[in-house]
C-alpha positions as CSV (number, residue, x, y, z in Angstrom):
1,X,11.5,-4.7,-9.1
2,X,8.3,-6.4,-7.9
3,X,8.5,-4.5,-4.6
4,X,8.8,-1.2,-6.4
5,X,5.8,-2.0,-8.6
6,X,3.9,-3.0,-5.4
7,X,4.8,0.3,-3.7
8,X,3.8,2.4,-6.7
9,X,0.5,0.6,-7.1
10,X,-0.2,1.3,-3.4
11,X,0.7,5.0,-3.8
12,X,-1.7,5.2,-6.7
13,X,-4.5,3.5,-4.8
14,X,-3.9,6.0,-2.0
15,X,-4.3,8.9,-4.5
16,X,-7.6,7.4,-5.7
17,X,-8.7,6.9,-2.1
18,X,-8.0,10.6,-1.4
19,X,-9.9,11.6,-4.6
20,X,-12.8,9.4,-3.6
21,X,-13.0,11.0,-0.1
22,X,-12.6,14.5,-1.7
23,X,-15.4,13.8,-4.2
24,X,-17.7,12.7,-1.5
25,X,-17.0,15.7,0.7
26,X,-17.5,18.1,-2.3
27,X,-20.7,16.2,-3.2
28,X,-21.9,16.9,0.4
29,X,-21.4,20.6,-0.3
30,X,-23.5,20.4,-3.5
31,X,-20.7,20.4,-5.9
32,X,-22.0,18.1,-8.6
33,X,-20.0,15.7,-10.7
34,X,-21.0,13.3,-13.5
35,X,-21.5,9.8,-12.3
36,X,-18.7,8.9,-14.7
37,X,-16.2,10.7,-12.5
38,X,-17.2,8.6,-9.5
39,X,-17.0,5.4,-11.6
40,X,-13.5,6.3,-12.8
41,X,-12.3,7.2,-9.3
42,X,-13.8,4.1,-7.7
43,X,-12.7,1.9,-10.6
44,X,-9.1,3.2,-10.3
45,X,-9.1,2.7,-6.5
46,X,-10.4,-0.9,-6.9
47,X,-8.0,-1.7,-9.7
48,X,-4.9,-0.6,-8.0
49,X,-5.9,-2.1,-4.7
50,X,-6.2,-5.5,-6.5
51,X,-2.9,-4.9,-8.2
52,X,-1.3,-4.2,-4.8
53,X,-3.0,-7.3,-3.2
54,X,-1.6,-9.6,-5.9
55,X,1.9,-8.1,-6.0
56,X,2.1,-8.1,-2.2
57,X,2.3,-11.9,-2.1
58,X,5.5,-11.8,-4.2
59,X,7.4,-9.4,-1.9
60,X,8.8,-11.5,0.9
61,X,11.3,-11.0,3.7
62,X,14.5,-13.0,2.9
63,X,14.8,-13.9,6.6
64,X,11.4,-15.2,7.6
65,X,9.9,-15.6,4.1
66,X,6.7,-13.8,5.1
67,X,5.1,-11.0,3.0
68,X,6.5,-7.6,3.8
69,X,3.4,-5.6,3.0
70,X,0.7,-8.0,4.4
71,X,0.1,-7.6,8.1
72,X,-2.9,-9.7,8.8
73,X,-4.6,-9.5,12.2
74,X,-1.6,-10.1,14.4
75,X,0.6,-7.4,15.8
76,X,3.9,-6.2,14.5
77,X,7.2,-7.7,15.8
78,X,8.5,-5.5,18.7
79,X,12.0,-5.2,17.0
80,X,10.5,-3.8,13.8
81,X,11.2,-0.2,13.0
82,X,7.8,0.0,11.3
83,X,4.4,-0.2,13.1
84,X,2.3,-1.2,10.1
85,X,2.4,-2.5,6.5
86,X,1.6,1.0,5.3
87,X,4.7,2.4,6.9
88,X,6.8,-0.3,5.1
89,X,5.2,0.8,1.8
90,X,5.7,4.5,2.6
91,X,9.4,4.0,3.3
92,X,10.0,1.5,0.4
93,X,12.2,3.8,-1.7
94,X,14.5,4.7,1.2
95,X,16.5,1.6,0.4
96,X,15.9,-0.3,3.7
97,X,12.7,-1.3,5.5
98,X,12.1,-3.4,8.6
99,X,10.2,-6.6,8.4
100,X,7.0,-6.3,10.4
101,X,7.0,-10.1,11.1
102,X,10.6,-10.8,12.3
103,X,12.1,-7.3,12.8
104,X,15.0,-7.8,10.5
105,X,16.2,-5.0,8.3
106,X,15.7,-5.7,4.6
107,X,17.3,-4.1,1.6
108,X,14.7,-3.1,-0.9
109,X,17.1,-2.7,-3.7
110,X,17.0,-6.4,-4.4
111,X,13.3,-7.0,-4.1
């Protein structure tokens, strides 16, 4: 359940990120918005990014006990089917993901 909430929070943060980029592009082409729109978009992005950050520490691989959606600065394990933490989040609802730290296949139904 915690993993699903983490994935959903990340999806929502990505939607707000897309809205923020779109609002900046539209603002560049002289489409004017109230500042409140920018505050809501940035606030939503910031809020759901923090929610993802907090929840990500609770979603751990049962094999190596490392966080599945926190990559850090090191590379991904060569045996992993995913190449980044965002790929793990993107495929979360498929039922199985690969740990980016140890390469093991993890069932997401129990996390």
